[in-house]
Structure formats: C-alpha cells, structure tokens
C-alpha positions as CSV (number, residue, x, y, z in Angstrom):
1,M,-3.6,13.8,0.4
2,M,-5.4,11.4,-2.0
3,K,-8.9,10.6,-0.8
4,P,-9.7,7.0,-0.3
5,S,-11.6,5.1,-3.3
6,I,-14.2,3.1,-0.6
7,S,-16.5,4.9,2.0
8,E,-15.6,4.7,5.8
9,Q,-18.6,2.3,6.3
10,D,-16.9,0.0,3.5
11,F,-13.3,0.5,5.4
12,S,-15.0,-0.6,8.5
13,V,-16.1,-3.7,7.1
14,L,-12.4,-4.4,5.8
15,V,-11.2,-3.9,9.4
16,A,-13.9,-6.5,10.7
17,Q,-13.0,-9.2,7.9
18,A,-9.3,-8.5,8.8
19,G,-10.2,-9.3,12.5
20,L,-8.1,-6.1,13.5
21,P,-9.1,-4.9,17.2
22,L,-9.1,-1.4,16.3
23,S,-10.4,1.7,18.3
24,A,-12.7,4.1,16.5
25,E,-10.0,6.8,16.6
26,Q,-7.5,4.0,15.0
27,Q,-9.7,3.2,12.7
28,R,-10.5,7.0,11.9
29,D,-6.6,7.9,11.7
30,I,-5.8,4.5,9.3
31,Y,-8.7,5.6,7.0
32,A,-7.4,9.1,6.7
33,I,-4.4,7.7,5.1
34,Y,-6.0,5.0,3.2
35,G,-6.0,6.6,0.1
36,L,-1.8,6.6,0.1
37,V,-2.2,2.8,0.8
38,E,-4.3,2.4,-2.3
39,Q,-1.8,4.4,-4.4
40,Q,1.4,2.3,-3.4
41,V,-0.5,-0.9,-4.1
42,A,-1.2,0.4,-7.4
43,R,2.3,1.1,-7.9
44,M,3.5,-2.2,-6.9
45,H,1.3,-3.9,-9.7
46,A,2.2,-1.6,-12.4
47,P,5.1,-2.5,-14.7
48,L,8.5,-0.7,-13.9
49,P,10.2,1.1,-16.6
50,R,13.6,-0.2,-17.9
51,A,15.5,2.6,-16.1
52,A,14.2,0.8,-12.8
53,E,16.4,-2.2,-13.4
54,P,19.6,-2.1,-11.6
55,A,22.6,-0.9,-13.8
56,L,25.2,-3.7,-12.6
57,T,25.1,-7.2,-11.9
58,F,27.1,-9.3,-9.4
59,T,28.7,-12.2,-10.3
60,P,30.1,-14.6,-7.5
61,G,33.9,-15.6,-8.2
62,S,35.1,-12.7,-10.3
63,K,37.9,-10.2,-9.4
C-alpha cells in the first residue's frame, strides 16, 4: 500500500477544514488508505493513452 504524502497532523487539518465529523478511529482508518486516494486522483488528471479511447461510436438512427 502506498504511504500518504502528507502527515497525519496535516490530514487532520484537511478533515477539520472539510467539516467532517469523524471519530479518531475513523480518521485513522481513512488516513491509512489516503495514499491510494492520492494515487487515484493523480491518475484522473493524467492524460490517457490513445488505446483508452472507445473503439466504437454510436450514431443515432443508423441500422
């Protein structure tokens, strides 16, 4: 599992700024997987290769 790029204290600040009413246990559990969340966000903003485009297109009204 990927380690988060921010400290647990910085994560606590983000949680507080978002106004999330999390218990200490919930916050620890979410922080444990936060590195994966960061990795997914980075992938969402990366350009996709041409192979990721759909092979077929839909044309309404065609038979």
